N, C-alpha and C positions, 0 to 999 in steps of 0.2 A: 825669605823671612828670618828673622834672628830672633830668639826669644832666649831670654834669660831669667833666671832664678833666683832671685836673693834669698839668701837661706839663714840672714840674721847678722848681726854683730860679734866681731870677736873679743876677746879679753883688750885690747887696744882701741875698742870700737869702730873698726874698720870692719864694711859690707862684706858678707862673701856671698861670691856670686858663683853661679854656673850657668854656664850657657847651653843647652842642651840639644844644640848641634853638632855639641864638639865631644866625643869621646861615648859616644855611642854604646850602649852595652851589647853589642851583638857577641852571639854566640853561637858555638853548632852542637847541631842537636836537639836544643828546647829553647825556651824561649829567654831573652836576657832583660833582666831587670837591675835597678836602681833606684834607690829612695833619695830623693831631693829637700823633703819638707816634710817633718814629723812635729808637727807642734798640736797644742792641745785640741783649735777647733778645726785642721787642715792638716791633710798629710798631701803630699804629691810624690808619687812614682813616675819612672816614665820606663814603658817595654819598649824592646828591642825585636820584632820578627823578623827572621828571615824567610825565602819565599818557602813556605810548606808548612814553617810554624805556625803552631796556635797557642790562646789561654784555654786553659782546660775550662769546664763548663762547673759554673759555679754561681752561687746568690749574691749579690752588690748586698756588701754588710754598712753601708750607710750612703749616703747621698750622692752618687758620682757625676762627673762630666769628664768628658774623654776629648782631647786635643789633639789632633792627627797632626804631626810634625815633620812627616816625611812619609812618603809612598800613599798605599790607600789599603784599607783593609775591611773584612765582612764583620761584622758585629750581629751576634743572632742574640735578640734579646726577646727572651718568651718565645719562643719557635720562629721570630720574624727577622729574616735578613736585611739590614741596612748597610748600603757600601758605603765609605766612607773616606774623604780625600785629602790629602795635606791641607791645614787648614782649616775643616770642618770640627766645628764643637758642638758635642750633642750630649743632652743630661740619659742618665741611667738610672729610673726611681730602686731607691733601697728594697731588697729581696726581691729584685728582675733578676731571672734568670738569665742566666747572659753566656757566651762564649766570642772570642774573638779571632780570628786569623787570617792567615797572608795566602789568598790564594793567587798575588799576581808573581811576578818572575824578578821582582825589584824587593829591595829591603824595605820594611814598615816601623814608623816609631809613634810613639803616642805618650802623652801625659796623660796620667789618670790622678784627677785632684778630689779628695773625697773631704764631706763637711758635715758632720763634724768628722774628726778623726776616729776611726771603728774604736780607739781603745777607750775611747769618750763612752758610747752607746749604752753600756750598762750599767752608766752611773747615777 
């Protein structure tokens, strides 16, 4: 699987691309993350979880889709566990109480796609 995110044009009109399978932001001790796209109508982030790491419980602050790019995770959505594996794409409704954890012995990474960008939600 190769996933490339186009992040816009630079000053010379060349497209900036990021391969989300390269330089995955794994860190020791806590989840790793990086922002890939930050536009008015779309926010895309990548989260990396080593075994045992998790995204703390919170409420979805926009319409969200999660795309698993490596490994598998357990997403707890409004108290119900859902196992998602590489290649799975699933929606998370706005204000859903959610947490995501890596219960496996392998690294896991996923994209978070938010539309609209939460920064536009109160406008």
